[in-house]
Backbone as XML, in Angstrom:
<?xml version="1.0"?>
<chain id="A" units="angstrom">
  <residue number="1" name="ASP">
    <atom name="N" x="6.405" y="-7.828" z="-65.556"/>
    <atom name="CA" x="5.848" y="-7.631" z="-64.305"/>
    <atom name="C" x="6.653" y="-6.504" z="-63.514"/>
  </residue>
  <residue number="2" name="GLU">
    <atom name="N" x="5.949" y="-6.012" z="-62.483"/>
    <atom name="CA" x="6.510" y="-4.869" z="-61.741"/>
    <atom name="C" x="7.841" y="-5.219" z="-61.071"/>
  </residue>
  <residue number="3" name="LEU">
    <atom name="N" x="7.937" y="-6.393" z="-60.504"/>
    <atom name="CA" x="9.203" y="-6.815" z="-59.853"/>
    <atom name="C" x="10.405" y="-6.900" z="-60.888"/>
  </residue>
  <residue number="4" name="GLY">
    <atom name="N" x="10.096" y="-7.413" z="-62.019"/>
    <atom name="CA" x="11.076" y="-7.547" z="-63.078"/>
    <atom name="C" x="11.579" y="-6.203" z="-63.512"/>
  </residue>
  <residue number="5" name="ILE">
    <atom name="N" x="10.719" y="-5.315" z="-63.701"/>
    <atom name="CA" x="11.061" y="-3.962" z="-64.220"/>
    <atom name="C" x="11.848" y="-3.191" z="-63.134"/>
  </residue>
  <residue number="6" name="LEU">
    <atom name="N" x="11.380" y="-3.259" z="-61.896"/>
    <atom name="CA" x="12.102" y="-2.604" z="-60.891"/>
    <atom name="C" x="13.472" y="-3.152" z="-60.624"/>
  </residue>
  <residue number="7" name="SER">
    <atom name="N" x="13.556" y="-4.474" z="-60.810"/>
    <atom name="CA" x="14.875" y="-5.103" z="-60.596"/>
    <atom name="C" x="15.899" y="-4.677" z="-61.827"/>
  </residue>
  <residue number="8" name="ILE">
    <atom name="N" x="15.383" y="-4.575" z="-63.001"/>
    <atom name="CA" x="16.177" y="-4.053" z="-64.135"/>
    <atom name="C" x="16.674" y="-2.688" z="-63.913"/>
  </residue>
  <residue number="9" name="LEU">
    <atom name="N" x="15.761" y="-1.856" z="-63.408"/>
    <atom name="CA" x="16.131" y="-0.489" z="-63.088"/>
    <atom name="C" x="17.163" y="-0.340" z="-61.980"/>
  </residue>
  <residue number="10" name="ARG">
    <atom name="N" x="16.876" y="-1.158" z="-61.025"/>
    <atom name="CA" x="17.934" y="-1.173" z="-59.872"/>
    <atom name="C" x="19.295" y="-1.619" z="-60.223"/>
  </residue>
  <residue number="11" name="ASP">
    <atom name="N" x="19.312" y="-2.607" z="-61.151"/>
    <atom name="CA" x="20.584" y="-3.212" z="-61.485"/>
    <atom name="C" x="21.241" y="-2.511" z="-62.695"/>
  </residue>
  <residue number="12" name="GLY">
    <atom name="N" x="20.672" y="-1.417" z="-63.170"/>
    <atom name="CA" x="21.241" y="-0.717" z="-64.217"/>
    <atom name="C" x="22.603" y="0.062" z="-63.784"/>
  </residue>
  <residue number="13" name="ASN">
    <atom name="N" x="23.162" y="0.690" z="-64.726"/>
    <atom name="CA" x="24.494" y="1.288" z="-64.510"/>
    <atom name="C" x="24.328" y="2.308" z="-63.361"/>
  </residue>
  <residue number="14" name="PRO">
    <atom name="N" x="25.128" y="2.160" z="-62.314"/>
    <atom name="CA" x="25.047" y="3.009" z="-61.086"/>
    <atom name="C" x="25.506" y="4.497" z="-61.410"/>
  </residue>
  <residue number="15" name="GLN">
    <atom name="N" x="26.293" y="4.610" z="-62.449"/>
    <atom name="CA" x="26.714" y="5.998" z="-62.811"/>
    <atom name="C" x="25.861" y="6.618" z="-63.919"/>
  </residue>
  <residue number="16" name="ALA">
    <atom name="N" x="24.829" y="5.979" z="-64.369"/>
    <atom name="CA" x="23.997" y="6.510" z="-65.402"/>
    <atom name="C" x="23.271" y="7.745" z="-65.036"/>
  </residue>
  <residue number="17" name="SER">
    <atom name="N" x="23.250" y="8.692" z="-65.816"/>
    <atom name="CA" x="22.543" y="9.925" z="-65.509"/>
    <atom name="C" x="21.064" y="9.661" z="-65.372"/>
  </residue>
  <residue number="18" name="GLY">
    <atom name="N" x="20.399" y="10.188" z="-64.404"/>
    <atom name="CA" x="19.003" y="10.008" z="-64.108"/>
    <atom name="C" x="18.640" y="8.938" z="-63.124"/>
  </residue>
  <residue number="19" name="LYS">
    <atom name="N" x="19.498" y="7.966" z="-62.874"/>
    <atom name="CA" x="19.110" y="6.875" z="-61.889"/>
    <atom name="C" x="18.750" y="7.466" z="-60.565"/>
  </residue>
  <residue number="20" name="GLU">
    <atom name="N" x="19.327" y="8.518" z="-60.191"/>
    <atom name="CA" x="19.004" y="9.075" z="-58.823"/>
    <atom name="C" x="17.602" y="9.553" z="-58.790"/>
  </residue>
  <residue number="21" name="HIS">
    <atom name="N" x="16.932" y="9.769" z="-59.888"/>
    <atom name="CA" x="15.546" y="10.235" z="-59.927"/>
    <atom name="C" x="14.527" y="9.132" z="-60.155"/>
  </residue>
  <residue number="22" name="VAL">
    <atom name="N" x="14.926" y="7.873" z="-60.040"/>
    <atom name="CA" x="14.107" y="6.745" z="-60.178"/>
    <atom name="C" x="14.029" y="6.011" z="-58.795"/>
  </residue>
  <residue number="23" name="SER">
    <atom name="N" x="12.843" y="5.763" z="-58.297"/>
    <atom name="CA" x="12.750" y="5.066" z="-57.078"/>
    <atom name="C" x="13.353" y="3.632" z="-57.158"/>
  </residue>
  <residue number="24" name="GLN">
    <atom name="N" x="14.185" y="3.322" z="-56.236"/>
    <atom name="CA" x="14.875" y="2.079" z="-56.211"/>
    <atom name="C" x="14.280" y="0.956" z="-55.386"/>
  </residue>
  <residue number="25" name="LEU">
    <atom name="N" x="14.269" y="-0.227" z="-56.002"/>
    <atom name="CA" x="13.821" y="-1.447" z="-55.331"/>
    <atom name="C" x="14.924" y="-1.800" z="-54.263"/>
  </residue>
  <residue number="26" name="LEU">
    <atom name="N" x="14.572" y="-1.978" z="-53.006"/>
    <atom name="CA" x="15.449" y="-2.432" z="-52.033"/>
    <atom name="C" x="15.480" y="-3.907" z="-51.763"/>
  </residue>
  <residue number="27" name="ASN">
    <atom name="N" x="14.241" y="-4.414" z="-51.809"/>
    <atom name="CA" x="14.029" y="-5.891" z="-51.515"/>
    <atom name="C" x="12.603" y="-6.299" z="-51.975"/>
  </residue>
  <residue number="28" name="SER">
    <atom name="N" x="12.521" y="-7.609" z="-52.014"/>
    <atom name="CA" x="11.171" y="-8.137" z="-52.353"/>
    <atom name="C" x="11.066" y="-9.427" z="-51.660"/>
  </residue>
  <residue number="29" name="PHE">
    <atom name="N" x="9.836" y="-9.860" z="-51.325"/>
    <atom name="CA" x="9.567" y="-11.074" z="-50.668"/>
    <atom name="C" x="8.089" y="-11.518" z="-50.943"/>
  </residue>
  <residue number="30" name="VAL">
    <atom name="N" x="7.841" y="-12.825" z="-50.698"/>
    <atom name="CA" x="6.524" y="-13.259" z="-50.915"/>
    <atom name="C" x="5.934" y="-13.602" z="-49.583"/>
  </residue>
  <residue number="31" name="HIS">
    <atom name="N" x="4.741" y="-13.090" z="-49.422"/>
    <atom name="CA" x="3.922" y="-13.277" z="-48.220"/>
    <atom name="C" x="2.886" y="-14.212" z="-48.449"/>
  </residue>
  <residue number="32" name="ASP">
    <atom name="N" x="2.729" y="-15.218" z="-47.621"/>
    <atom name="CA" x="1.713" y="-16.271" z="-47.711"/>
    <atom name="C" x="0.607" y="-15.848" z="-46.786"/>
  </residue>
  <residue number="33" name="GLY">
    <atom name="N" x="-0.522" y="-15.343" z="-47.299"/>
    <atom name="CA" x="-1.598" y="-14.890" z="-46.374"/>
    <atom name="C" x="-2.832" y="-15.737" z="-46.729"/>
  </residue>
  <residue number="34" name="PRO">
    <atom name="N" x="-3.971" y="-15.356" z="-46.019"/>
    <atom name="CA" x="-5.220" y="-16.098" z="-46.117"/>
    <atom name="C" x="-5.837" y="-15.962" z="-47.595"/>
  </residue>
  <residue number="35" name="GLN">
    <atom name="N" x="-5.438" y="-14.911" z="-48.292"/>
    <atom name="CA" x="-5.902" y="-14.849" z="-49.683"/>
    <atom name="C" x="-4.911" y="-15.344" z="-50.647"/>
  </residue>
  <residue number="36" name="GLY">
    <atom name="N" x="-3.923" y="-16.021" z="-50.250"/>
    <atom name="CA" x="-2.911" y="-16.661" z="-51.206"/>
    <atom name="C" x="-1.571" y="-15.854" z="-51.039"/>
  </residue>
  <residue number="37" name="LYS">
    <atom name="N" x="-0.773" y="-16.068" z="-52.040"/>
    <atom name="CA" x="0.577" y="-15.497" z="-52.006"/>
    <atom name="C" x="0.541" y="-14.102" z="-52.621"/>
  </residue>
  <residue number="38" name="HIS">
    <atom name="N" x="1.305" y="-13.194" z="-51.983"/>
    <atom name="CA" x="1.398" y="-11.796" z="-52.462"/>
    <atom name="C" x="2.876" y="-11.442" z="-52.525"/>
  </residue>
  <residue number="39" name="ILE">
    <atom name="N" x="3.313" y="-10.800" z="-53.625"/>
    <atom name="CA" x="4.648" y="-10.268" z="-53.756"/>
    <atom name="C" x="4.721" y="-8.879" z="-53.082"/>
  </residue>
  <residue number="40" name="CYS">
    <atom name="N" x="5.612" y="-8.757" z="-52.168"/>
    <atom name="CA" x="5.830" y="-7.468" z="-51.462"/>
    <atom name="C" x="7.087" y="-6.728" z="-51.960"/>
  </residue>
  <residue number="41" name="LEU">
    <atom name="N" x="7.011" y="-5.535" z="-52.192"/>
    <atom name="CA" x="8.137" y="-4.791" z="-52.824"/>
    <atom name="C" x="8.513" y="-3.700" z="-51.724"/>
  </residue>
  <residue number="42" name="ALA">
    <atom name="N" x="9.773" y="-3.670" z="-51.351"/>
    <atom name="CA" x="10.333" y="-2.722" z="-50.490"/>
    <atom name="C" x="11.084" y="-1.732" z="-51.278"/>
  </residue>
  <residue number="43" name="LEU">
    <atom name="N" x="10.597" y="-0.449" z="-51.296"/>
    <atom name="CA" x="11.228" y="0.562" z="-52.085"/>
    <atom name="C" x="11.853" y="1.635" z="-51.156"/>
  </residue>
  <residue number="44" name="GLU">
    <atom name="N" x="12.880" y="2.432" z="-51.644"/>
    <atom name="CA" x="13.541" y="3.375" z="-50.863"/>
    <atom name="C" x="12.496" y="4.440" z="-50.350"/>
  </residue>
  <residue number="45" name="LEU">
    <atom name="N" x="12.766" y="4.957" z="-49.183"/>
    <atom name="CA" x="11.855" y="5.944" z="-48.620"/>
    <atom name="C" x="12.077" y="7.294" z="-49.400"/>
  </residue>
  <residue number="46" name="LEU">
    <atom name="N" x="10.989" y="7.898" z="-49.796"/>
    <atom name="CA" x="11.087" y="9.041" z="-50.629"/>
    <atom name="C" x="10.697" y="10.277" z="-49.717"/>
  </residue>
  <residue number="47" name="GLY">
    <atom name="N" x="10.931" y="11.379" z="-50.230"/>
    <atom name="CA" x="10.620" y="12.590" z="-49.535"/>
    <atom name="C" x="9.206" y="13.091" z="-49.741"/>
  </residue>
  <residue number="48" name="ILE">
    <atom name="N" x="8.954" y="14.371" z="-49.559"/>
    <atom name="CA" x="7.614" y="14.971" z="-49.780"/>
    <atom name="C" x="7.085" y="14.820" z="-51.228"/>
  </residue>
  <residue number="49" name="SER">
    <atom name="N" x="5.844" y="14.539" z="-51.303"/>
    <atom name="CA" x="5.279" y="14.389" z="-52.641"/>
    <atom name="C" x="5.126" y="15.714" z="-53.433"/>
  </residue>
  <residue number="50" name="ILE">
    <atom name="N" x="5.185" y="15.585" z="-54.732"/>
    <atom name="CA" x="4.909" y="16.851" z="-55.476"/>
    <atom name="C" x="3.544" y="17.528" z="-55.190"/>
  </residue>
  <residue number="51" name="LEU">
    <atom name="N" x="2.540" y="16.718" z="-54.822"/>
    <atom name="CA" x="1.224" y="17.220" z="-54.465"/>
    <atom name="C" x="1.396" y="18.082" z="-53.209"/>
  </residue>
  <residue number="52" name="ASP">
    <atom name="N" x="2.098" y="17.520" z="-52.175"/>
    <atom name="CA" x="2.264" y="18.324" z="-51.060"/>
    <atom name="C" x="3.061" y="19.641" z="-51.242"/>
  </residue>
  <residue number="53" name="VAL">
    <atom name="N" x="4.070" y="19.579" z="-52.134"/>
    <atom name="CA" x="4.746" y="20.895" z="-52.545"/>
    <atom name="C" x="3.802" y="21.782" z="-53.146"/>
  </residue>
  <residue number="54" name="TYR">
    <atom name="N" x="2.995" y="21.347" z="-54.063"/>
    <atom name="CA" x="1.938" y="22.168" z="-54.835"/>
    <atom name="C" x="1.047" y="22.778" z="-53.809"/>
  </residue>
  <residue number="55" name="GLN">
    <atom name="N" x="0.480" y="22.027" z="-52.984"/>
    <atom name="CA" x="-0.372" y="22.551" z="-51.947"/>
    <atom name="C" x="0.223" y="23.552" z="-51.001"/>
  </residue>
  <residue number="56" name="SER">
    <atom name="N" x="1.474" y="23.361" z="-50.725"/>
    <atom name="CA" x="2.194" y="24.278" z="-49.866"/>
    <atom name="C" x="2.423" y="25.734" z="-50.399"/>
  </residue>
  <residue number="57" name="PHE">
    <atom name="N" x="2.313" y="25.722" z="-51.747"/>
    <atom name="CA" x="2.394" y="26.962" z="-52.499"/>
    <atom name="C" x="0.975" y="27.588" z="-52.924"/>
  </residue>
  <residue number="58" name="ASP">
    <atom name="N" x="-0.015" y="26.978" z="-52.210"/>
    <atom name="CA" x="-1.358" y="27.409" z="-52.503"/>
    <atom name="C" x="-1.745" y="27.255" z="-54.015"/>
  </residue>
  <residue number="59" name="GLY">
    <atom name="N" x="-1.342" y="26.113" z="-54.557"/>
    <atom name="CA" x="-1.655" y="25.856" z="-55.958"/>
    <atom name="C" x="-1.093" y="26.579" z="-57.060"/>
  </residue>
  <residue number="60" name="SER">
    <atom name="N" x="0.114" y="27.246" z="-56.729"/>
    <atom name="CA" x="0.840" y="27.953" z="-57.783"/>
    <atom name="C" x="2.245" y="27.889" z="-57.580"/>
  </residue>
  <residue number="61" name="LEU">
    <atom name="N" x="2.939" y="27.043" z="-58.303"/>
    <atom name="CA" x="4.302" y="26.671" z="-58.038"/>
    <atom name="C" x="5.171" y="27.789" z="-58.765"/>
  </residue>
  <residue number="62" name="PRO">
    <atom name="N" x="6.301" y="28.229" z="-58.199"/>
    <atom name="CA" x="7.139" y="29.125" z="-58.879"/>
    <atom name="C" x="7.855" y="28.397" z="-60.104"/>
  </residue>
  <residue number="63" name="LEU">
    <atom name="N" x="7.991" y="29.198" z="-61.196"/>
    <atom name="CA" x="8.556" y="28.636" z="-62.464"/>
    <atom name="C" x="9.827" y="27.828" z="-62.247"/>
  </residue>
  <residue number="64" name="ILE">
    <atom name="N" x="10.673" y="28.365" z="-61.441"/>
    <atom name="CA" x="12.032" y="27.712" z="-61.272"/>
    <atom name="C" x="11.869" y="26.364" z="-60.633"/>
  </residue>
  <residue number="65" name="LEU">
    <atom name="N" x="10.780" y="26.172" z="-59.729"/>
    <atom name="CA" x="10.521" y="24.815" z="-59.176"/>
    <atom name="C" x="9.910" y="23.899" z="-60.252"/>
  </residue>
  <residue number="66" name="VAL">
    <atom name="N" x="9.085" y="24.383" z="-61.065"/>
    <atom name="CA" x="8.433" y="23.656" z="-62.037"/>
    <atom name="C" x="9.577" y="23.155" z="-63.096"/>
  </residue>
  <residue number="67" name="GLN">
    <atom name="N" x="10.451" y="24.106" z="-63.394"/>
    <atom name="CA" x="11.577" y="23.666" z="-64.295"/>
    <atom name="C" x="12.483" y="22.538" z="-63.733"/>
  </residue>
  <residue number="68" name="ARG">
    <atom name="N" x="12.710" y="22.745" z="-62.457"/>
    <atom name="CA" x="13.622" y="21.721" z="-61.803"/>
    <atom name="C" x="12.864" y="20.378" z="-61.688"/>
  </residue>
  <residue number="69" name="VAL">
    <atom name="N" x="11.643" y="20.341" z="-61.468"/>
    <atom name="CA" x="10.891" y="19.056" z="-61.360"/>
    <atom name="C" x="10.797" y="18.494" z="-62.738"/>
  </residue>
  <residue number="70" name="ALA">
    <atom name="N" x="10.520" y="19.281" z="-63.744"/>
    <atom name="CA" x="10.489" y="18.747" z="-65.132"/>
    <atom name="C" x="11.857" y="18.196" z="-65.566"/>
  </residue>
  <residue number="71" name="LYS">
    <atom name="N" x="12.912" y="18.823" z="-65.188"/>
    <atom name="CA" x="14.247" y="18.405" z="-65.511"/>
    <atom name="C" x="14.495" y="16.992" z="-64.849"/>
  </residue>
  <residue number="72" name="HIS">
    <atom name="N" x="14.099" y="16.824" z="-63.660"/>
    <atom name="CA" x="14.399" y="15.559" z="-62.892"/>
    <atom name="C" x="13.480" y="14.462" z="-63.546"/>
  </residue>
  <residue number="73" name="VAL">
    <atom name="N" x="12.284" y="14.753" z="-63.946"/>
    <atom name="CA" x="11.348" y="13.832" z="-64.560"/>
    <atom name="C" x="11.940" y="13.327" z="-65.842"/>
  </residue>
  <residue number="74" name="LEU">
    <atom name="N" x="12.475" y="14.355" z="-66.681"/>
    <atom name="CA" x="13.102" y="13.934" z="-67.922"/>
    <atom name="C" x="14.343" y="13.240" z="-67.833"/>
  </residue>
  <residue number="75" name="GLN">
    <atom name="N" x="15.075" y="13.423" z="-66.820"/>
    <atom name="CA" x="16.325" y="12.668" z="-66.526"/>
    <atom name="C" x="15.944" y="11.243" z="-66.168"/>
  </residue>
  <residue number="76" name="ALA">
    <atom name="N" x="14.943" y="11.117" z="-65.377"/>
    <atom name="CA" x="14.473" y="9.797" z="-64.876"/>
    <atom name="C" x="13.997" y="9.005" z="-66.172"/>
  </residue>
  <residue number="77" name="LEU">
    <atom name="N" x="13.279" y="9.673" z="-67.124"/>
    <atom name="CA" x="12.684" y="8.972" z="-68.301"/>
    <atom name="C" x="13.821" y="8.547" z="-69.169"/>
  </residue>
  <residue number="78" name="GLN">
    <atom name="N" x="14.899" y="9.434" z="-69.220"/>
    <atom name="CA" x="16.013" y="9.128" z="-70.051"/>
    <atom name="C" x="16.735" y="7.817" z="-69.529"/>
  </residue>
  <residue number="79" name="TYR">
    <atom name="N" x="16.893" y="7.787" z="-68.239"/>
    <atom name="CA" x="17.529" y="6.542" z="-67.571"/>
    <atom name="C" x="16.625" y="5.274" z="-67.855"/>
  </residue>
  <residue number="80" name="ILE">
    <atom name="N" x="15.319" y="5.401" z="-67.712"/>
    <atom name="CA" x="14.389" y="4.299" z="-67.868"/>
    <atom name="C" x="14.438" y="3.866" z="-69.330"/>
  </residue>
  <residue number="81" name="HIS">
    <atom name="N" x="14.534" y="4.810" z="-70.170"/>
    <atom name="CA" x="14.563" y="4.500" z="-71.666"/>
    <atom name="C" x="15.852" y="3.711" z="-72.095"/>
  </residue>
  <residue number="82" name="GLU">
    <atom name="N" x="17.061" y="4.178" z="-71.480"/>
    <atom name="CA" x="18.255" y="3.459" z="-71.763"/>
    <atom name="C" x="18.276" y="2.083" z="-71.303"/>
  </residue>
</chain>
C-alpha cells in the first residue's frame, strides 16, 4: 500500500544518496467522512513542477537542465531500489 511504501522510504538511511530527491511522508491520519474512512497522507511541500519549468522554456529545455533532472531522477530511483 502507498502508506507502507512511503513509510519505508521515509525511514530509510538518512545519509543514503538520492533520498533528497524522493518526496517524504511527513504524517498520515485517518479521516472519518460520510463515505467512510479515508487515509490522508501529508507530504513535504515541493517546488515548481517539471511541467511548469518545461512550459516556461516554451517547450524546449536546455540540455544542461535535462541532464540535471535526469541525474536527480536516477539518484531517486537508486535510493528507492536500495
